[in-house]
N, C-alpha and C positions, 0 to 999 in steps of 0.2 A: 779096301784097295790100297795096294802099296804106294807109299812115297813116291818111286821113281815113275810109276805108271801115271799118277796125278800129274808129275811135272812134264810128262812127255805130251800129256793130253793137252794141258796149257800150250806147252810149245806148238803144238798143231793149230790149235784154235788161232794161236798169234800169227800164223802164216795164212789162214785164211781171212784175217782181220787186214792184214797188210795187203793182200790180193783185192779186196773190197773196197780198201782206200786207194789203192793205185787206178781202179777201174773208175770210181767216182771223179779222181782228179783228171784222169784222162777222157772222160765224157765232158767236163768243165773247160777242158782245154781244146779240144779237138772237135767233138761232136757238137756242141751248143752253138760255138760261134760259127757265123756265117762263111767267113774267111779267117780259118784259121791261121793261114799262113802270115796273115798282116800281123796278127798278135806275137807269134813267133819270131818277127822281123823287130820286135822291141816297139811297134806301136809308132813308127815313124811316121811323119805327116806325107813325107816323099820317099815312095819307095817304087823302083823300076819292076817291070814284069820279070826281069831275068833275075833280079833277085829273088822275087816270089817263087819261082821256077826254082832256083837253087835250095830254097828254104822246103819247098815240097818235096824234092829229091832226097834231101838230108833227112827229113823226118818222115818219110814215106807217106806223105799227104794225099797223094794220087790213088792209092790202094784202098779197098775195101775197109770200112772201119775195124773190123775183126782181125784183120791182118796187122792194121795199125796199132792196134792194141796189143796184139802178140809180140810184134816187133819193141813195141815201147815198155811192156813187161821184160822182154829180154834183156833190154838195156837197164833196167832198174837192178835186176838181179845180178848184173855185171858190175854195178857201182857206177854206171854211166849215167849221169842225171842230165846230158845235153850240153850245149855249149851257151855261152851268154851273148844275147843278141846285140849288147853294148860293146862289150869289151872282147868278145870273140875267143875266150877262154874258158877251159872247161869247169863246169859248175862244182862240180864234185871238189876240183882244186881250191877253189874259193871258199866252199864251207868248210873245209879242213884247216882254214887259216884263220876264219873267224868263230868255229866252234869251240876250241879250246877256251878262250877268255869267257864264253857264254857257261861253259861247264865250270870253271872256276868260280864264277859269280853264283851259280846256282848251288854248287858244292858248300860256299860260304853260308848262303841264304838256308839250305836243309839242315847243315849242324846247328847253327842259329837258332833256326825256328823249332827244330826237334826238342833239344835241350832246354830252352825258355818255356817253349809251348806247356812240355809235359811239366816243368816245375810250377808254372802257373797252375796248372789244373789240379796238381795234388792239393796244393796250398788252397785253391777255391774249392776243393771238394771236402777236404779234412776242416777247414773253417767254415762251413756252410753258414751263410746268413750271418756273418760277422763282417766287420769293416773290410778285411782282408780279401774276404768273398766279393764285397762289392766292389772293390776297387780292381780285382782282377778282372771281373765281369765287365767293368767300364772300360777298362784298359783293351780287353779283346774286342769290344763292341767299337770301339775307336778306330781300331788297327784296320777292322774289316771296311769301315763305311768310309775312312779319309781317302782321296783318290790319289793314286802313286803320284801322279805328277804335281800334284800341290804339296805333298810332304816334302818329295824330292826337292822343289825349287824353295821352299822353307828351309830346309837341310843346307842348301847351299848358301842362301842368303844369312842365315843365322851362325851356322856352324863354320862356315868358311871366309864368307866375305867380312862378318862383322868381328868373329869370335879368333878366326884362325886355328882351330882347333884340327881340322882334317885338311887333307891334300886337296889342292884345286881339281874340281871337276871335268876334267878335259883327257880322259882317257884311262889307260890300266897305269900306266907309268909315267914318270916325269921323263921326256925327252932330254934334257939335258943330263941327268944321271945315265939313262941309257948312251947318250954320247961319250960320256966321261969314262964309264965301265960297260963296255959292249957286252950283251948278252950271249953267250953259246948255248943254242938250242941242241936240246938233246930227245926230248918227249914233244915238244912242241907246247908244251903247258909251262907258260912264262914262271909262276912261282915255283915249280917243281924243278926246273932247269935252273932257276937262281941257286936253289938250295942245293941241288947236286954239284955244281960248280962251284958253289962258294962264294956267287957274288952276292955279298951282304947287302950293298948300297941298293942294287937293284930290288935286292927281296925286301927291303926295307919301305922302298918307293911302291912297288906293287902292293904290298898291304896297306899301306897307308890310303892308296886310291881306292882299294877293296872296300874299306871297311863301311862307307857311305852309303854307295849303291848296294852294297850287301845288306844294310840293315834295312832299306827301303823294301829292298825283295822279299826279305823275311817277314814283314808286318802283318801281311795276309795270311800265309801260312800258320805263322805263330799263332794268331787269333782262332783259326779254324782249330789246329791241334789242341789248343787250351780247352776251347769248349768240349770237344769230343771227349779229353780227358778227363774233365769234370764230370759229364755226364756218366762216363763209364764208371767213373771211381766210384760216384754216388750209388749207381745200381748195384756195384759189387760189395761195398761196404754194409748194404742192407742186408745182404746172404745170410743166412742161418750159418753157413760154416765161420762166417767172421764174428758173428756175435759170440759162437762158440768157442772162438779162439780166445775172444776177449773174456770170457767168463773163467777160461782155464789161467787167466792170470798172464797170459804171453804180453810183452812190451807193445806199445802202439807202434813201435817203429818196425818191427818185425812183421806185425798186421798189416800195416800201410804198405811196405816195400817187398816184403817175401810173399805175401799171400793176395792181398788186393790188386796192386799194380800190374802183377804177372798176367791176372786175367783181364783186367783192363786194357792192358795194352792190345789185345786181340782187334777191337775195331779202330783202336788209335793207329794200328800200324797200317790199317786201310788207308784212313784218313792223309797219313804221311805220305804213303805212296802214290795217293792221288795228286799231290801236290808236286811231286818229283818232276812229272813230266813237265809242269809249266815252269819250274825253276830251273829243270835243263835246258830246256830251248830258250830261256831268256825271256826275261819281260821287255817288250819292244817299249814301251814307256819310260822305264828307267835305262836302258841301255841308249836309248835317245838323250833323254835329258842330261845323263852323264857323259855322253860319247865315249860311251863304253864299245870298244870293236868287237862285239858278238855279233851271231845269227841275228836277233832282234833288229838292231840297227842297219846289218845287211840288208833285212828284207825290207825296212822304211825307203832304204837307198834305191833298191830295184823298183819299189812301188813309184817312186819320183821319177826313175828312168825310164818307165814303161817297160822293164825288162821280164818280158812275161815267162820265158824259159826259166831263167833265176827263180823267179816266185815259186814255179811248178817244183823245182827241186827243193826248196825251202819246205815246201809243205809237206814233201814225201819225208824229209828227212824228221821233221817235227812229229810227224805222225807214226814213223818208226820209234822216236825217243818217248812218245806218248804211252804206244803200247807195251813197249818193253818196260816201261815202270810199271804198268799194269801187270805184267808177266811175275816181275819180281814181288809185287804185292800177293798176288795169287799164291807164290809158292810158300811165301813167308806165312801167308795165312793158313795155308794148309799145314805149315811145319808147327806154328803155335795151337791150332785146333784139330787134333786128329779126326775131329766128327765130319771135318769140311771135305775130306777127301776119302770119304766112305759112301758118298753120292755118285 
């Protein structure tokens, strides 16, 4: 099967996955509740019948369920996620504001976890059953086991309040610096805009605030990537062609990095891709602890406000990003291993 056909088939499957997710979300939001209009009103304790009638008319709740779903699906395809029940503004507009900080935080976590995780996995595999291997495995186990909220609080107490190494955990940039050096937005991504416009004080403040939550975000994926890289490397290093290469006198560096690592990266790539969706949509716990202005904290605020339409919009965006991340993984997997696209 040609690579283009393989990619096209994956894109079609992605479309059907999103249709299934939209129907599941629609079922939870409209079909299951006894009075969906009350939820779409924001769960207010006191709501008039006139307000409920307006909501029923706005969201077509008086029509048969299949007509409601078709209308709901048409809105989603047009990028219309509805209106916030609390603030009365388009949900898509709000998510566009909160999404870039989450993507920046997720990108930092992805880059850090990929580089460090692969490095730890290689060292652990090549130094099997040595002290380096034991330390690497213990570190990975600790990263997976320790709760993110606990690590985040420890980091804040020790690294900020006691040692003063990192910036205050109160958002993505110092408001004082932002007031003195206003940032001109071009792309919507603060770090990129600060770099493009040459606003170095704001860029420095952004990076200082990014490091601590970014490290917390990267702990879990770093451990998963390290463990998968170690397991894949051990399997590849035991293959006959690797032993033959060593027998012919090839240097250990060439055997490890040019032969073994390339083949070991196939399952590792899948693992990396599966963490992308979680990283890109932002960790709710991390963003809440560090008061990071991302969609994770946005979702928590909407739960507190009982803003049901906004929560549904967040779920759809998160589902799309997870599905898109898996599509990228499938494409990379087919590119790295031609056998995959033969089926």
